C-alpha positions, 0 to 999 in steps of 0.5 A, a space after each residue: 205343940 200337942 195335937 189338938 183333940 188327941 190326948 197324950 193318953 192315946 200315946 201311953 195306951 200304945 206304949 204300955 199295951 192297952 188295947 191288947 188281947 186282955 182288954 179285947 176279951 172284955 169288950 163288946 167284940 167278945 160279948 157279941 160275936 163268937 170267933 167263927 162269926 168274926 172270921 172272913 167269909 170269901 163270899 163277902 169279898 167281891 164288889 158288885 154292880 147294882 145294875 139298876 137295883 135300888 141304892 142305899 140312901 143316907 140316914 137321917 141322924 142328929 150328929 154328935 156335937 163337934 168343934 171345927 179344926 183349929 186354923 193352925 192344924 188346917 190342911 192335909 196330914 201326910 205323916 207325923 214327925 216323931 221324937 228321935 228313937 220312936 218307931 211308930 207306923 200307922 196301917 190304914 185301909 180304905 173301905 170306899 163304895 161309890 153309887 151304883 155298886 156294893 163293894 166288898 169286905 176283905 175279911 182275910 185282912 182283918 183276920 191277919 191283923 187280929 191274929 197278929 194283934 196289929 192296930 189299924 185305921 179303916 176309912 169307911 164310906 158311909 154307904 159302905 157302913 150301911 151296906 156292911 152294917 154288922 161288919 162295921 159294928 164288929 170293927 168299931 167294937 174291936 180295940 185294935 181298930 179305929 174308924 175314919 170317915 171316907 165320905 158318903 159315896 166316894 165322890 171326887 170333892 174337887 168336882 163338888 161345890 161346898 154344899 156337896 162336899 159338906 153332904 159327903 162328910 156329914 152323911 158318912 158321919 151320920 152313917 157311923 153314928 147310926 151304926 154305933 147307936 144300933 150297936 148300943 142296942 144289942 142285947 149282948 151289951 145290956 149287962 154292961 152299960 160301960 161296954 161302949 166306952 171305947 167306941 167313939 161317938 163320932 169320927 174325927 178323921 177323914 180321908 178324901 176320896 181318891 186322895 184328891 182335894 182343893 182349898 175349898 174341900 180342906 176348909 169344909 173338912 176343917 169346918 166339919 171337925 175332921 182332920 184330913 188324913 193323907 198318906 206317904 206310903 202306898 201299897 198301890 194294891 188296886 193295880 191289877 198287876 200288883 203282887 204281894 211280894 211287890 207290895 212288901 218290897 215297895 212299902 219297906 223301901 219307903 216306910 220311915 218312923 211316922 209313916 201312914 200307909 194306905 191299902 184297901 180292904 173293900 175287895 179292890 186290893 189286889 194281893 193285899 192280904 197275901 202281903 200282910 203277914 210278911 209286911 207285918 213280920 218285917 216291920 216288927 223285925 225293924 223295930 216298928 210298933 203299929 198304932 192307929 192314926 189317932 195314936 200317931 197324931 198324939 205322938 208327934 208333930 203332923 206334917 201338913 200340906 195345903 194340897 193332896 197328892 200321892 207321891 208328888 203334887 199334881 199326880 191326882 189331877 187325873 181324877 178330875 176328868 169325867 169318866 168315859 165308858 172306856 175309862 170306866 172299864 180300865 184297871 183301877 189306878 194306884 190309889 182310889 
């Protein structure tokens, strides 16, 4: 069964190399930004607390039309079963941002991916997109990357009712579509009305905050027309004691064809950028091709569960406990 909503053409694009540097040179990324404007700025990396300053509010935006997810594809997608001999892997990075804070933009990660022509999927919070609007425009303009929905403010949906979960999803969708609309109005794109053809009008992929869900949240995600994307391999990069060498070792020990790997690009990934060059080189040496999550879904049969977890069922239950002053000051868990 072909995965509903994802064309086989995505798979062909991966295999024959569409989205490579030749195509990138013609797209909005090169039309609107010079290389030095795309390069990492270390000052953007570190998250900061607002300390009472006004927080970013959701935008009012009429959402693009969508259809609910078919019942047969309802659930949490951990990985994809591929045809024998096809070695594809999807790198994903979360760009989460909670209320009362502005998280960072780890541009070194993006620079490494671009330098190595490696595709990746970024799950961006709606609040993050509005607080990093130009970086969001750059990333959605880059044919190497796709953007997924990571909720508005990284709220644990297991502690929200149906309306709260719906608002988290829809407010993030509105942020993406608003940023895309602003991108479309840039003077640098006025000469070519086709420049935005490769930038999707709406997001079809969603990752739950903390990777935590329940049946109600899974139903709401499907009703909002987004596929719930989990992972089967974690960099564990928010762990303060993590090292670049350990990230490489742990990922290589667990990765297999069809894997979805999670890391963080919001300044809360510890040594993520340090690990990437060796990780990319070793995966290529082992015969892997890097694809977006959408391309991965189009290439095989998604493995779907009816619960969300990191390594084993129930291991994300810890996020259901209200934060105390002590827990708020504690190191971040493996995956946030």
